[in-house]
LUMNU-654476 format. One record per residue: residue in one letter; x, y, z of N, C-alpha, C, O in turn. Coordinates in steps of 0.2 Angstrom, whole numbers, plus 5000, padded with zeros to 4 digits. Layout:
N
AXYZXYZXYZXYZ/...
***
This chain:
458
M516756805768517056835775517556875772517756845767/V517856915773518456975772518756955776518656955782/I519456925774520056905778520356965779520557005775/Y520456985784520557055788521257065788521457115785/L521556995792522056995794522656995788523156995790/Q522556995782523056995777522657025771522057015769/K523157075769523057105762523257075756523557015757/V523157095752523557045744523657125741523257165740/I524157135740524357195734524757155729525157105729/I524457185724524357145717524957205712524857265712/N525557185710526257225708526157195700526657155699/P525657225693525957205688526657235686526757295687/V526957205683527957225682527857265676527357245673/Y528157335674528157355667527457405667527157415672/G527457415661526757465659527057545656527457585657/G526557545652526657605650527157625646526957605641/I527857655644528257635638528757585641529257565637/E528757555646529257495647529057445645528657435649/S529057405641528557345638528757275640528357235641/G529457255641529757225646529757175639529957205635/V529557115638529957065632529157075629528657065631/V529357085623529257075616529157015612529457015607/F528656945613528856915608528156865605527756835609/G528156865597527656855596527056865597526956915593/N526456845599525856885601525856915609525356925613/I526256905610526456925617526656985620527256985618/I526557055624526857085626526857105634526357135636/E527357095637527457065643527057125647526757105651/K527157175647526657235651525857225649525457265653/D525657195644524957185645524757135647524157135648/F525257065647524957005652525157005656525056955659/N525657055660525557045666524957085671524657065676/L524757145666524057185669523557105668523357065673/E523357105662522957065662522856995668522356985671/I523256965668523256925674523156945681522756915685/S523556995682523557035689522657045690522257035695/K522557075684521757105685521157035686520657045690/K521456975682521156915683521156885691520556865694/I521956885695521956885700521556935706521356915712/Y521456985704521157035707520357005710520057005715/D520156975703519356965701519256925706518856935710/N519756855707519856805709519656805716519156785720/L520256845718520456845726519856885731519756875737/K519656935725519056985729518256925730517856915735/K518156885723517656855725517556805732517056785735/L518456785733518456735738518556785745518756755750/G518356855743518256885751518956915753519056925759/V519256925749520056935752520157025752519857055747/D520457055756520557125754521157125749521757095750/V521057165745521457135739521557215736521157255736/Y522257225732522357305730522657275724523057225725/L522557325716523057315712523557385710523257445710/V524257375711524657435710524457485706524357545707/R524457445700524157495693523657445691523757385692/D523057475687522557455686522357475676521857465674/D522957495674522857525666523857545666524357535669/D523757555660524457535654524757625656524757675653/R525057625663525557675664526457645667526657585667/T526857705668527457695667527457725674527257775677/L527857645680527857675687528557645689528857595688/S528857705691529457665694529657645699529157645703/D530257605702530157575707530057615714529657595718/E530357675714529957715719529257725719528957745724/E528957725712528157745714527857695716527357695720/R528057635713527757575717527757565723527357545727/L528457585723528157565733528057615738528157615744/Q527857695734527457725737526857705739526557705744/I526657675730525757655729525657595736525157585739/V526157555736526057485740525857505749525457495753/N526457555748526357585756525857635759525757655765/S525657645751524757685752524157645757523657655761/F524357585754523857525756524057495764523657455767/L524557505767524857485773524557535779524657595779/D524257515782523857515789524357505794524957525794/N524157465799524157425805524257365803524557315806/N524057345798524257275797524957235798525457235795/D524757205802525457145802525557095798526057055799/E525057075794525157035790524857055783524357075781/V525457055779525357095772525657045763526257035764/I525557025759525656995754525757035749525257045746/T526257055746526457085739526457035733526856995734/L526157035729526256985723526257025716525757055713/S527057015715527257045707527256965701527456915701/N526757005697526656965691527156975686527357035686/M527456925681528056965676528156895672527956845674/L528456915667528756845663529456855664529756895667/A529756805659530456805659530756805652530356785647/S531456835652531756835645532356775647532556765652/G532456755640533056695640532856635636532356615633/N533256605636533056515634532856455638532856395636/D532756495643532356435649531556415648531356435642/A531156385652530456365651530556345655530956315658/G529756375658529356345664529456425668529756475667/A528756415676528756445677529356465684529656415686/E529556515688529856535692529556575699529256625697/I529656575704529456605711529956615713530456575713/I529856705715530356725721530456755729530356805731/Y530456715732530256735737530756785746531256745748/A530656815747531056855752531456825755531256775756/L532156855758532556805763532256815770532556795775/R531756855769531656845778531056795777530756775782/N530656765772530156715774530356655773530956645773/D530056605773530256535772529756525766529256565766/D529856465761529456445755528856445755528556455750/D528456435761527956425763527356435755527156395751/L527256495756526856515750527156495743526756465739/A527756515740528156495735527856415734527356405731/R528156375737528056315738527256305736527056265732/E526856325740526156315737525656345728525256325724/I526156405728525956435721526356395716526056385711/S526856375717527056315713526756255714526756235708/N526556225716526056165716525456175712525156135708/Y525356245712524656265712524556285702524156265698/I525256315702525356325693525656255689525656255683/E525756205692525956125689525356105689525256085684/S524956105694524356075693523956095687523556055684/A524056155685523656185680523956185673523656195668/G524656155673524756115667525456155666525856115663/Q525756205668526356225666527056205672526956185678/D527656195667528156155672528656205677529056235674/I528556205683529056245687529756225687529956165688/L530056295686530756315684531056295690531456255690/K530956335695531056315701530956375705530856435702/Y531056365713530656435716531256435719531556385719/Y531556505724532156545724532256595728531756635727/Q532656615733532856685735533356715730533756675727/L533356775729533856805725534056835729533656875732/R534856845732535056925734535356945730535456925724/N535557005733535857065730536557045727536957025731/P536757055723537657065723538057105725538557095728/S537757165725538157215730538057215739538457255743/D537657165742537657165749537157095749536457095749/T537557055749537156975749536656975755536356915756/A536557015759536256995765535557025763535157025768/L535457055759534857095756534557065749534857025746/D533857085746533357035742533857095736534057145737/Y533857045729533857085724533357155721533557215719/Y532857125722532157145719531957195725531757185731/S531957275721531657325728530957305731530757325737/I530557275726529757275730529657215735529257195738/I530357185733530657135741530857155746530657155752/R531357185743531857225748531657295753531757295759/D531357335749531257395752530557405755530357445759/V530157345754529457345760529557325766529957285768/P528957345769529157335777529357275778529457235774/S529557255785529857165787529357135786529357075785/F528657165788528057115788527557105783526957085783/V527857135777527457125771527857055768528357035770/E527557015766527756945764527756955754527256935751/S528456975752528357025745528456945743528656895746/I528156935736528256875732528256905724527856955722/I528756855719528756885713528556835709528956785709/V527756835704528056745700528156765693527756805691/S528556735690528556735683528256675679528556615678/Y527756685678527456605672527656595667527256565663/G528356615664528556585659528856615654528656675655/Y529356595648529856615643529456615638529156565636/P529156705635528856705630529456665623529156635619/S530056675625530456655618530456585616530456565611/N530156565623530056465620529356445619528956455623/S529356415613528656405610528356355614527956335611/Y528356335618527856305624527556345627526956355627/D528156375630527856435638527656475633527056485635/N527656505626527256555622526456525623526056555625/S526356465621525656445619525356435623524756425622/F525656415630525456395636525156485638524456485639/L525356515639525456575641524856615638524456635642/I524856615632524256635628523556615629523056645631/N523556525629522856505630522756475637522256435638/N523156495640522856465649523156505653523456495658/I522956585651523056635657522656635663522856655669/D521856625661521356615665521556555671521556565677/A521756505668522056425673522556465677522656455683/L522956505674523556535678523456575684523856565689/A522856625682522656655685522356625694522356635700/K522056585689521556545696522056505701521956505707/A522656455697522956455701523256485705523256465711/T523556525705523856595708523456605713523556585718/S522756635712522256645718522256595722522256605728/D522256545720521956485724522256455729522056435735/A522856455726523556455730523556505735523556485741/I523656575732523556635741522956605745523056595751/Y522356595742521956605748521956545751521756555757/D522156465749522156435754522656435758522556415764/Y523256465757523856495760523556525766523656495771/L523156575764522656625770522456615774522356655779/K522156555773521556535775521856465781521556445786/R522456435779522856385784522956445790522656435795/I523356505790523456535794523156595796523456635800/N522556595794522156645798521456585800521156605805/I521356565798520756535800520756485803521156445801/Y520156465808519856425813519156395811518656425810/V519156355810518456305809518056275817518356235820/V517556325818517256285825517056195822516956165817/E517156175830516956125829516356085836516256115841/P516156045834515756015838516056035847516656035848/G515656045851515756055857515956135858515756165863/D516556185853516856235852516456295857515856285856/S516556335860516256405863516656455861517256435861/L516456525861516856575861517556575867518056595866/Y517156545873517556545878518456485877519056485879/K518156435874518556375874518956405869519456425872/I518856425864519256445858519856515860520356535858/A519456545865520056605867520556575871521056595872/E520256525874520656485878521056455873521656485873/K521156405870521556365866522156415864522756415865/F521856465861522256535856522656585862522856635860/N522656565868522856615871522556705869522956755869/T521756705868521756765868521056795872521156795878/T520456835869519956835872519456855871519256905870/V518956805871518256815868518156875865518156875859/D518156945869517957005866518757025859518557075855/E519057005859519456985853519356955849519556965843/I518956905849518856865844518056885841517856865835/K517856915845517256945842517257015838516957035833/E517657045842517957105838518057125830517857155826/L518657055832518757025824518557005819518757005813/N518056975823517556925816516756995817516256995813/G516857035821516157055820515357055822514857085821/L515657005825515156985831514757005837514957035841/T514256985836513657035842513456985845513056995850/S513556925845513656875850513956825851514456815847/N513856785857514256735859514056665856514456615856/N513456665851513256595848513656575842513956615838/L513656515840514356485836513956405835513656355838/D513956405825513956355824514556325820515056355817/V514456245821514956205817515056225812514556245809/G515856215809515956245802515656315800515456335794/D515656335807515756425806516456445804516856405806/E516756505801517456495802517756595805517556645803/L518156575809518356615814518856635813519356595812/L519156725811519556725811520156755820520056785825/I520656725819520756715826521556765826522056745823/P521456825831521956875833522856845835522956815840/K523156845831523956825832524056805841523956835846/P524256735841524256705848524856765851525256805848/K524756745858525256795862525856725864525756675867/Y526456765861526756705866527156725871527156785873/P527556685873527856715880528556735880528956715876/N528856775884529356795882529956745882530056685884/N530356785878531156735876531556745884532156765884/D531356725890531756735894531856675898531856685904/N531856595895531956535896532556515891532456485886/N532956545893533656535889534156485891534456485897/T534156445886534556365886535356375886535756335887/G535356425885536356435881536256405873535856385870/N537056425872537156395867536656425862536556385858/N536456495861536056515857535156485856534856475851/F535056485861534356455858534056455867534256445873/F533356455863532956455872532056405870531656405865/N532156375876531356335875530856385872530756445872/Y530256325870529756365868529156285868529256235864/T528756305872528156245874527556265869527156305871/V527556235863527056215858526256235862526156215868/E525756265857525356275862524856285856524956295851/F524156265860523756245853523456305849523256365850/G523456265842523556305834524156325833524256355827/D524656315837525356345833525756275827525656215826/T526056325824526256275817526756315817526856365819/L527156265813528056295814528256355810528756375810/Y527556375806527756435801527356475806527556535807/S527056465809526856555816527456535818527856575816/I527656495822528456495828529056535824529456585826/A529056485818529656535815529356625813529756675812/R528956625811528756685808528856715816529256765816/E528756705820528656755827529356765831529556805835/Y529656725828530556715831531056735825531556705825/N530856765822531456795814531656725811532256725811/T531456665809531856625809531456575803530856595802/T531756525799531356465796531256405799531556385804/V530556385794530256325797530956275795531056235799/N531456265790531856235790532256225794532456165795/V532556285800533056295802532656245810533056205813/L531956275812531556235815531756155816532056125820/K531456125810531556065811532056025809531955965808/E532756065809533656025809533656045816533156015817/I533756085821533756085827533556055830533856035834/N532856045829532355985834532255925831531855895834/N532655895824532655835823531955815821531655765823/L531655865817531055835816530755825807530955865803/N530455765807530355725800529755755799529455745794/S529555785802528855845799528555875802528755885808/N528055905800527855965802527355985807527156045809/I527255925809526555925814526855915822527355885824/L526555945824526655965831526355945838525755935836/Q526455935842526055925848525855965853526256005854/V525455975858525256025863525856015867526155955868/G526056055871526556035875527056015871527355975875/Q527356015868527955985865528356045865528156095863/V529056025868529556085868530056095863530556055864/L530056145859530556175852531156205855531256235861/K531456195853532256255855532256305846532056305840/I532456365851532056425846532956455848533356455852/P533056465841533656515839533656575841533156605839/T534156595847534056685850534056715844534156685838/R533856785844534156835841534356885845534156905850/I535056905841535456955843535157005845534957025840/T535057055850534557125851534957165856535257125859/N535057225858535057285858535757295857536057305863/E536057295852536657305850536657345842536257335837/D537257375841537357425835537557375830538157355830/T537057345825537257285821537257325813536957305808/S537657395816537957435809538357385805538357365799/N538957355810539557355808539457255806539957215804/Y538857235807538957155806538057145803537557175804/I538057085801537357055797537156995801537556945800/I536556995805536456915807536356865803535956885798/Y536656805803536756735798536456705805536656725811/T535856635804535856575807536156505804535856485799/V536556475806536456405804536356355802536156305805/K536356355795535756285792536356235789536856245788/S536156185789536156105787536856125781536856175777/G537356085783537856095776538456165777538856175773/D538356205782538456245785539356245787539556195790/S539756285785540756285788540656345788540356375784/L541156365793541256445793541756455787541756515785/Y542056415784542256445775541756465771541556515769/K541356405770540756435766540456485767540356525762/I540356485773539856565775540356625775540156675772/A540956615777541556665774541456685767541456745766/S541556635761541456635756540956655754540956685748/T540356655757539756655752539756775755539556815751/Y539956785762540056845761540556875761540556935763/G541256855756541756885757542156925762542556975760/V542156875769542556895773542956815776542856755774/T543556835781543756785784543456745787542956765789/V543656675788543456635795543856685801543456685806/D544156695801544556715806544256785810544456805816/E543956825805543456885806542956865809542856895814/I542456805808541856785808542356745816542456785821/K542456715816542856685825543056735831542956725837/N543356805828543456835831542856865834542656845840/L542456915829541756955831541156895836540856905841/N541356835833540856775840541156775844540856745849/G541856785845542156745852542256665851542356635856/L542356635845542456555844543156535844543556565840/S543356485848543856475848543856425844544456395846/S543556395839543756345836543156325829542756375829/N543156285825542856305819542156255819541856255814/L542056235822541256195824540756265826540856315828/I540256225823539656285822539056225823539256165822/S538556235824537956195824537356225821537156285821/I536956175818536356205816535856255820535656245825/G535656295817535456345820535856405823535556455824/Q536456375825536756435828536856495825537156495820/V536556555828536756635828537456665826537956645829/L537456715822538056715819538256785817538056795812/K538656835820538656905818539456885811539956855811/I539056925806539556895800539856995799539457045797/P540556985799540657065798540357105791540557075785/S540057155790539857185786540457215779540857265781/T540457205776541157215770541057285767541457315763/T540257325772540357395769540957445771541257495768/N541057405776541957445781542357425777542757475775/N542457385776543057355772543457405769543257445765/N544357395773544657475771544657465764544957515762/Q544457405757544557425750543757455748543257425746/T543857515748543257545744542957535738542457525736/N543757525734543657555726543257455723543357435718/Y543057435726542657385724541857365725541657395730/L541357325722540757305722540857235723541457205722/T540457215726540357135726539857095723539257095725/Y540057045718539457015713539456945715539956915717/I538856915714538956825717538756785710538456815705/V538956735709539156725701538456685701538156665706/K538256675694537556665693537856595685538356595683/S537256555683537456515679537656545673537456595672/G537856525668538056555662538756605662539156625657/D538856635670539656675669540156645667540356585666/S540556695666541156675664541756755666541556815665/L542156745670542756795672542656855665542656915666/Y542656845660542856885653541956905653541756955651/K541456865654540756925655540856945659541057005658/I540956935665540856975672541357055670541057105669/A541957045670542557085667542157135663542257195665/N541657115656541557175653540957185655540657215651/L540557165660540057195661540257225664539957275663/Y540557235668540857305674541657335672542057345676/S541657345664542057375661542857385665543157435666/T543057315667543557315670544057235667543857225661/S544457205669544657155666545057105671545357115676/V544757025666544956975668545356945676545256905680/D546057005674546856985679546657025683546757005689/E546357095683545957135688545657105693545757105699/I545057065690544657035695545056975699544956975705/K545456935695545756885700546356905702546656855704/N546656965703546956965707546657005714546956995719/L546057035713545857055720545557005724545257005729/N545456945720544956895722545656835724545456785727/N546356855723546656805722546656735721546856685724/L546256745714546156675710546856655704547156695700/T546956585705547356565702547256545693547656535688/S546356535694546156505690545656555687545656615689/N545356535682544956565678544056515679543556525675/N544156475684543556425683543056465690543256465696/L542356485688542056485695541456455697541356405692/S541156455700540756415704539956465705539956525707/I539456415703538856465705538656495712538456455716/G538656545713538556575720539056605724539056645730/Q539856595720540156615724540456695722540456725717/V540556715728540656785728541356815727541856795729/L541156875722541656915718541856965719541357005718/K542357005722542457095720542657115715543157085712/I542357155714542357175707542657255709542457295713/P543357265704543557325704543257395699543057395693/T543157435704542857505701543457555700544057545703/S543257605696543557655697543557715702543057695706/S543657775705543857785710543057845711542857885715/S542757835704541957895702541657835705541957775706/N540957855705540457835706539957805702539457795703/Y540257785696539757755690540157725684540657755682/I540057675683540257645677540057665672539457695672/S540357655664540057645659539757595656539857535657/Y539257615651538657555649538557585643538457645642/T538657535635538457555631537857515630537957455630/V537157565627536657505623536657465619537157475615/K536357425619536357345615535557345615535157375619/S535557295609534757275606534357265611534757245616/G533757275613533257265618533557295624533157285629/D533857325624533757355631533157405632532757435628/S533257425642532857485642533157485650533557455654/L532657555650533057585656532757555663532857565669/Y532457515660532157485669532657405667533057385671/K532557375661533157315663533857335663534157285666/I534157395661534757395664534857435669535457455668/A534657455674534357475681534357405683534857385686/N533957365683533957295689534457265690534757255695/S534857265682535357255681536057245685536357195686/Y536057325686536557355691536257365696536557415699/N535757345699535357345707535257435708535257455714/T535257485701534957545704534357575704533957565708/T534157605700533357645698533457685691533957715690/V532857685685532757725683532857795681533157825676/S532557835687532557895692533757905691534057955689/K533857875693534657875696534957875688535257925686/I534757835684535057845678534857905674535257945671/K534257925674534157965669534458045672534658085668/E534358045679534758115682535458105682535658155680/L535858065682536558055681536658075674537258105672/N536158055669536358075660535958115658535858125652/N535558145663535358225661534658195655534358245652/L534358135655533958105651533258155651533158145657/Q532958175650532258175649531758125648531258125652/S531958095644531358025644531657965642532257965640/N531257895642531557835644531857805636532157745636/N531857845631531957825625532657815626533057855630/L532957745621533757735621533757735613533357725609/S534557755612534757725605535257665606535457655612/I535457635601535957555600536357605600536357655596/G536857585606537757615605537757675611538257675614/Q537257705612537157755618537657725621537657665621/V538157785624538557775630538157815638538257875640/L537957775642537557775648538057785654538357735656/K538057825658538557825664537957775668537357795666/I538057745672537757695678538157695685538657655686/P537757735690537757725696537957655698537757605695/I538257655704538457605706538657605714538857655717/T538357545716538457525724538957525727538957515733/
***
């Protein structure tokens, strides 16, 4: 049967003149396409509604990929985009990047399956945009509709000898692991298996839907069921959020078929937040159980702030540092009289886009960074960065948010070095190949070492 409730759109990264990582016998664009086709074939055989962004060796810009993804969307309220790629650098192992708007269920599922196939897992994580930490870094995650669950799988580092050999010899196993993980994830959230004593009426009542909706969704012409039949269940109808308990929460009563994942997805939160604010030690729920759900801030102009849900270990100072604002600004915006906050509490965070200081961008420190390296990257100096951020030493911590001074112009200069491509440079500076080409009057994607480019800045 086809799992109509959720499409899978597979995006092989690079292609055409953009080769990606080239090391030994591995050319990334070819690897990405090959494993994408294998995953496509596997999911197709399993009955999944699946599509490929590219099925040949052609160059696609970020904008073109997004257009293709959007062309596959109709009125589906659940879609997965899977981008397949490799990594460059000196690490080893697979990495999975998932969207800020989603929890880690799918990323963890894929990680477990890939690890079972024999590949080490380096990490699965979310990656924020340095220019606006409320946004995802990659456009294929950031710029798709919010109902799309977008995930990126990097299968390993070709420059690492173990990874190189594993990638070459185990591409079928990796493709099967990824497709099996996605299929099991889809079944878990979409499929109900008929049990002894079930009827369409009983099932409809359990899931707060109707017999006609179940029959229409599954193409049934009669009410007859057999034990073991798999049924797609229409999305549950949740009650109105009018049972507010104050303190930024409302009560929700668990119904049959509910999971922490489905509740978190419906109310724009995460499984981890629900577990923390309800003191849950497992994902098991009972029908009739009452959960506290963090409220969403609605019916307001949110152009001057972003929404943040407090998690375990947070403090106002930590949150303020992450978003480049002050504790007092957060307290004033939220009407707080003290620094005490609670897990699951919803806060408004002032947007830095309206800051009086306009000639800087924000940068999140990552592993291996130094002030000297960052200053060189953005054509500024260590002292200018220290002055703008009130730093008294050169010490940095991973995840720290820095303001980076820029000129009054809307671009910086970049000198092309060995291994560079327009795609790689565009990704590094959170822009697009098309914008770089337009700003530099380039007619092709070819670059020369030592060539000086203007890079548009956000």
